C-alpha positions as CSV (number, residue, x, y, z in Angstrom):
1,M,128.7,47.0,91.5
2,W,132.0,48.2,92.8
3,F,133.2,44.8,93.9
4,Q,132.7,43.3,90.4
5,K,134.7,46.3,89.0
6,S,137.5,45.7,91.6
7,I,137.9,42.1,90.7
8,T,138.5,43.0,87.0
9,L,140.9,45.7,88.0
10,F,142.9,43.3,90.2
11,L,143.7,41.2,87.2
12,I,144.4,44.0,84.8
13,S,146.6,45.9,87.2
14,A,148.6,42.8,88.1
15,A,149.2,42.1,84.5
16,I,150.3,45.6,83.8
17,A,152.7,45.5,86.8
18,S,154.2,42.2,85.7
19,C,154.9,43.6,82.2
20,S,156.5,46.8,83.3
21,S,160.0,47.3,82.1
22,T,162.9,48.1,84.5
23,E,163.7,51.8,84.8
24,P,167.1,52.8,83.4
25,E,169.9,53.4,85.8
26,T,170.5,57.0,86.9
27,S,173.5,58.9,88.2
28,A,174.3,59.1,91.8
29,T,172.0,61.4,93.9
30,S,173.5,64.8,94.3
31,P,173.3,66.6,97.7
32,S,170.6,68.9,96.4
33,E,168.3,65.9,95.7
34,A,168.2,64.8,99.4
35,D,167.3,66.7,102.5
36,S,169.7,64.8,104.7
37,A,171.7,61.6,105.0
38,E,169.0,60.4,107.5
39,A,166.2,60.9,105.0
40,Q,168.2,58.9,102.4
41,E,168.4,55.9,104.8
42,L,164.6,55.7,105.2
43,I,162.8,53.1,103.2
44,P,160.0,54.7,101.2
45,V,156.6,52.8,101.2
46,K,153.1,53.8,100.2
47,A,150.1,53.0,102.3
48,G,146.6,53.0,100.8
49,H,143.7,53.9,103.1
50,L,140.1,55.0,103.5
51,V,138.8,57.2,106.4
52,A,137.9,55.0,109.4
53,L,138.8,55.5,113.1
54,D,140.9,52.3,113.1
55,M,143.2,53.9,110.5
56,A,144.3,56.4,113.1
57,P,147.4,54.4,114.0
58,L,148.5,54.9,110.4
59,F,147.9,58.6,110.5
60,V,149.4,59.1,114.0
61,G,152.3,57.0,113.0
62,V,153.1,59.4,110.1
63,E,152.5,62.6,112.0
64,S,154.4,61.5,115.2
65,G,157.5,60.1,113.5
66,C,156.8,56.5,114.7
67,F,157.4,55.1,111.2
68,E,160.6,57.1,110.8
69,E,161.9,55.7,114.1
70,N,161.5,52.3,112.5
71,G,163.3,53.2,109.3
72,L,160.3,53.9,107.1
73,A,159.2,57.0,105.1
74,V,155.5,56.3,104.8
75,E,153.4,58.1,102.2
76,T,149.6,57.8,102.7
77,V,147.4,57.4,99.6
78,F,143.7,58.1,100.0
79,F,141.0,56.1,98.2
80,T,137.3,56.9,98.3
81,N,136.2,53.3,98.0
82,P,137.6,49.9,99.0
83,G,137.7,48.4,95.5
84,D,140.2,51.0,94.2
85,N,142.3,50.6,97.3
86,N,142.6,46.8,96.8
87,S,143.2,47.2,93.1
88,A,146.1,49.5,93.8
89,L,147.7,46.9,96.0
90,A,147.1,44.2,93.4
91,G,148.8,46.3,90.8
92,G,151.7,47.2,93.0
93,S,151.2,51.0,93.1
94,I,151.0,50.8,96.9
95,D,152.9,48.6,99.4
96,F,150.3,48.3,102.2
97,S,146.5,48.5,102.0
98,T,144.3,49.3,105.0
99,N,140.8,48.1,103.9
100,P,137.7,46.3,105.1
101,F,138.6,42.7,106.0
102,T,136.3,41.3,103.3
103,L,138.4,42.8,100.4
104,P,141.4,40.4,100.6
105,F,138.9,37.5,100.1
106,F,137.7,39.1,96.9
107,A,141.3,39.4,95.8
108,A,142.1,35.9,96.7
109,S,139.1,34.5,94.8
110,S,140.4,36.4,91.7
111,G,143.9,34.9,92.0
112,V,145.6,37.9,93.6
113,P,148.2,36.7,96.1
114,I,147.4,39.0,99.1
115,K,148.3,38.3,102.7
116,T,146.6,40.1,105.6
117,I,149.1,40.7,108.3
118,A,147.1,42.5,111.1
119,A,144.0,44.3,112.1
120,A,144.3,48.0,111.3
121,G,144.0,49.1,115.0
122,G,140.7,49.7,116.7
123,W,137.7,47.7,118.0
124,G,133.9,48.5,117.8
125,V,134.6,50.9,115.0
126,M,131.7,49.9,112.8
127,Q,128.3,51.3,114.0
128,V,124.8,51.2,112.8
129,I,123.0,54.5,113.8
130,A,119.5,55.7,113.4
131,K,117.9,59.2,113.2
132,S,117.1,60.3,116.8
133,E,113.5,60.9,115.9
134,Y,112.9,57.1,115.6
135,E,114.1,56.4,119.2
136,I,115.9,53.2,118.1
137,A,118.7,52.4,120.5
138,S,119.1,48.6,119.8
139,V,118.5,46.0,117.2
140,A,115.5,44.9,119.3
141,D,114.2,48.4,119.1
142,L,114.6,48.3,115.3
143,A,112.7,45.1,115.1
144,A,109.9,46.5,117.2
145,Y,109.7,49.7,115.1
146,I,109.5,47.7,111.9
147,E,106.7,45.5,113.3
148,A,104.8,48.6,114.5
149,N,105.1,50.4,111.2
150,P,104.5,47.8,108.5
151,D,103.7,50.5,105.8
152,Q,107.0,52.3,106.3
153,Q,110.2,51.0,104.9
154,L,113.2,52.4,106.6
155,R,116.1,53.3,104.2
156,I,119.5,52.1,105.3
157,A,122.8,53.4,103.7
158,T,125.6,50.8,103.3
159,L,128.2,49.4,101.0
160,R,127.4,46.2,99.1
161,G,129.6,43.2,99.8
162,D,131.4,45.1,102.5
163,T,131.6,44.6,106.3
164,L,129.1,47.5,106.5
165,E,126.5,45.4,104.8
166,L,127.3,42.2,106.4
167,I,127.0,43.6,110.0
168,L,123.5,44.6,109.0
169,L,122.6,41.2,107.7
170,D,123.9,39.5,110.8
171,A,122.0,41.9,113.1
172,F,118.8,41.3,111.1
173,E,119.2,37.5,111.4
174,Q,119.8,37.7,115.2
175,A,116.7,39.8,115.6
176,G,114.4,38.0,113.1
177,I,114.3,40.9,110.7
178,S,113.9,40.2,107.0
179,A,116.0,42.3,104.6
180,D,112.8,42.8,102.7
181,D,111.4,44.8,105.6
182,V,113.9,47.6,104.9
183,E,115.3,49.3,101.8
184,M,119.0,48.9,101.5
185,V,120.5,51.9,99.7
186,Y,124.0,51.0,98.3
187,F,126.8,53.5,97.9
188,D,130.4,53.2,96.6
189,D,131.7,56.3,98.4
190,L,132.0,56.4,102.2
191,L,131.7,60.2,102.5
192,A,128.6,60.3,100.2
193,M,126.9,58.0,102.7
194,V,127.6,60.4,105.5
195,D,126.1,63.3,103.4
196,A,123.0,61.2,102.6
197,F,122.3,60.6,106.3
198,R,123.0,64.2,107.2
199,L,120.5,65.4,104.5
200,G,117.8,63.0,105.6
201,E,117.9,60.9,102.4
202,V,118.3,57.7,104.5
203,D,117.0,56.8,108.0
204,L,119.8,54.6,109.2
205,L,123.5,54.5,108.4
206,S,125.9,51.6,108.7
207,H,129.2,53.4,108.9
208,I,132.3,53.9,111.0
209,K,133.6,56.1,113.8
210,P,134.3,59.0,114.1
211,Y,131.5,59.9,111.6
212,T,128.9,58.0,113.4
213,T,130.2,59.4,116.7
214,Q,129.7,63.0,115.4
215,F,126.0,62.4,114.7
216,V,125.5,60.8,118.1
217,E,127.4,63.5,119.9
218,N,125.4,66.2,118.1
219,G,122.1,64.5,119.2
220,E,121.2,63.7,115.6
221,A,121.4,59.9,115.9
222,T,121.3,57.0,118.3
223,V,123.6,53.9,118.2
224,V,121.7,50.8,117.2
225,T,124.6,48.3,117.4
226,D,128.3,47.9,116.5
227,N,130.6,45.1,115.3
228,A,131.9,44.3,118.8
229,E,128.3,43.4,119.8
230,I,127.3,41.6,116.6
231,W,130.5,39.7,116.0
232,S,133.1,39.9,118.8
233,P,135.1,42.5,120.7
234,T,138.2,41.9,118.5
235,T,136.6,41.5,115.1
236,P,138.2,44.1,112.9
237,N,136.6,46.6,110.7
238,T,139.7,47.1,108.5
239,V,142.9,45.1,108.2
240,V,146.4,45.7,106.9
241,S,147.3,43.7,103.8
242,V,150.4,43.3,101.5
243,L,151.2,41.2,98.5
244,E,152.6,37.8,99.4
245,Q,155.8,38.8,97.6
246,T,156.3,41.7,100.0
247,L,155.9,39.4,103.0
248,T,158.3,36.8,101.8
249,E,161.0,39.1,100.2
250,R,160.8,42.2,102.6
251,P,159.8,40.8,106.0
252,E,161.9,43.5,107.7
253,V,159.8,46.2,106.1
254,V,156.6,44.5,107.2
255,E,157.8,44.2,110.7
256,A,159.0,47.9,110.7
257,Y,155.5,49.0,109.5
258,L,153.8,47.0,112.2
259,K,156.1,48.5,114.9
260,G,155.2,51.9,113.6
261,L,151.6,51.2,114.1
262,Q,152.2,49.8,117.6
263,C,154.1,53.0,118.5
264,A,151.2,55.1,117.3
265,A,148.6,52.9,119.1
266,E,150.5,53.3,122.4
267,M,150.1,57.1,122.1
268,I,146.4,56.8,121.2
269,N,145.7,54.4,124.1
270,E,147.7,56.4,126.7
271,T,147.4,60.0,125.7
272,P,144.6,60.4,123.1
273,E,144.6,64.2,123.4
274,D,148.2,64.2,122.1
275,A,147.3,61.9,119.2
276,I,144.3,64.1,118.3
277,A,146.6,67.2,118.3
278,L,148.9,65.4,115.8
279,L,145.9,64.4,113.6
280,Q,145.0,68.1,113.1
281,G,148.1,68.6,111.0
282,G,146.9,66.2,108.4
283,N,143.2,67.1,108.4
284,Y,142.4,63.4,108.3
285,Y,138.9,63.2,109.8
286,R,137.4,66.7,109.7
287,V,135.5,66.3,113.0
288,E,135.8,68.3,116.2
289,D,138.4,67.3,118.8
290,D,135.7,66.3,121.4
291,V,134.2,63.9,118.8
292,M,137.5,62.3,118.2
293,L,138.2,61.9,121.9
294,E,134.8,60.3,122.4
295,A,135.4,58.0,119.5
296,F,138.8,56.9,120.9
297,T,137.7,56.5,124.5
298,S,134.5,54.7,123.8
299,Q,136.2,51.7,122.1
300,P,135.5,48.4,124.0
301,S,139.2,47.8,124.6
302,P,142.6,49.4,123.9
303,I,144.0,49.3,120.4
304,T,145.7,46.0,119.5
305,F,146.3,44.4,116.2
306,T,145.6,40.6,116.4
307,P,142.1,40.0,114.9
308,D,139.5,37.3,115.8
309,L,139.9,35.0,112.9
310,K,137.0,32.8,113.9
311,A,134.6,35.7,113.7
312,V,136.2,36.8,110.4
313,Q,135.7,33.3,109.0
314,G,132.0,33.4,109.9
315,V,131.6,36.6,107.9
316,V,133.4,35.1,105.0
317,D,131.1,32.1,105.1
318,Q,128.2,34.5,104.7
319,M,129.9,36.1,101.7
320,V,130.0,32.7,100.0
321,A,126.3,32.2,100.8
322,L,125.5,35.5,99.2
323,D,127.5,34.6,96.1
324,Y,129.8,37.5,96.6
325,I,132.8,35.2,96.3
326,K,132.7,31.9,94.5
327,A,134.9,29.8,96.8
328,D,135.2,29.8,100.6
329,V,138.9,30.6,100.9
330,P,139.8,29.9,104.6
331,A,140.8,32.9,106.6
332,S,143.8,30.9,107.7
333,E,145.1,31.0,104.1
334,I,144.8,34.7,103.7
335,F,145.8,35.9,107.2
336,D,149.4,35.6,108.3
337,T,149.4,37.2,111.7
338,S,152.7,35.5,112.9
339,T,154.6,38.8,112.9
340,I,152.1,40.8,114.8
341,K,151.5,38.0,117.3
342,K,155.3,37.9,117.9
343,L,155.4,41.7,118.4
344,E,152.4,41.7,120.7
345,Q,153.8,39.0,123.0
């Protein structure tokens, strides 16, 4: 299971990082080694990410110059699964991690000092969709379909121990559906899940915008539910996390990063077409512009960055009950949203 592998990697990576020797001093930078004096003044940081709609502020921030305006040169680092993303942060090879909000709790339960500083930027991003042929447009419809077809077990693609699984379990509980009534098909690659749904290997998909949006806009799928409905309108999909050392020793970098995200979010909220044009340069999502526009404009509220910690805590309690983490670390100990709250005042 990817989450077991990630916990091991947390500890190994952190140990390697702590034993690394200091690099030898080098001579002064020559003019040929820098593009300009302005570039030299920017603070370089690396930001790990996956491929969800709520990571758009990160991507737009890079492409628009929002981070540079706040003194940062942000390099994005793509990961195909959340465990590797979190392990990279634990080992110090990236400075910021944008990952499902469950992952910092795995890290904390393994002794990794991670602090989550904000939501990534987007609401109602997680969606459960069904093949159009089933005519399932709500969780109630799903329950009715299962009851009417007891000999058919629908196959649902998800990630184990992730928000994408937990939203399903909560939806099932609310509708009186047993997990035994369906077949959960677990993946460790977000894009492989999309391919499985496209090829008809699974019947339902618990995934993220804009990939779910693309299927719905093409008429291939219907929306069953989303995290805004199951949890709350400001329950995040992914969050921004740093090592505690970064927060305590480089608070100005953390604040600059969050300001860069805010700058990008303002563009997405006010002129989404301009944001989409910027995203084309990085080939981030590989979906049509009209799909991206629908994904942005169908969010339940404009992008902000302060998450609903009460809802997060409820999901964490469920993780403990499922034995995914051994101790219920309070969200209040992992989340430090003081900086983003100050910036959003």
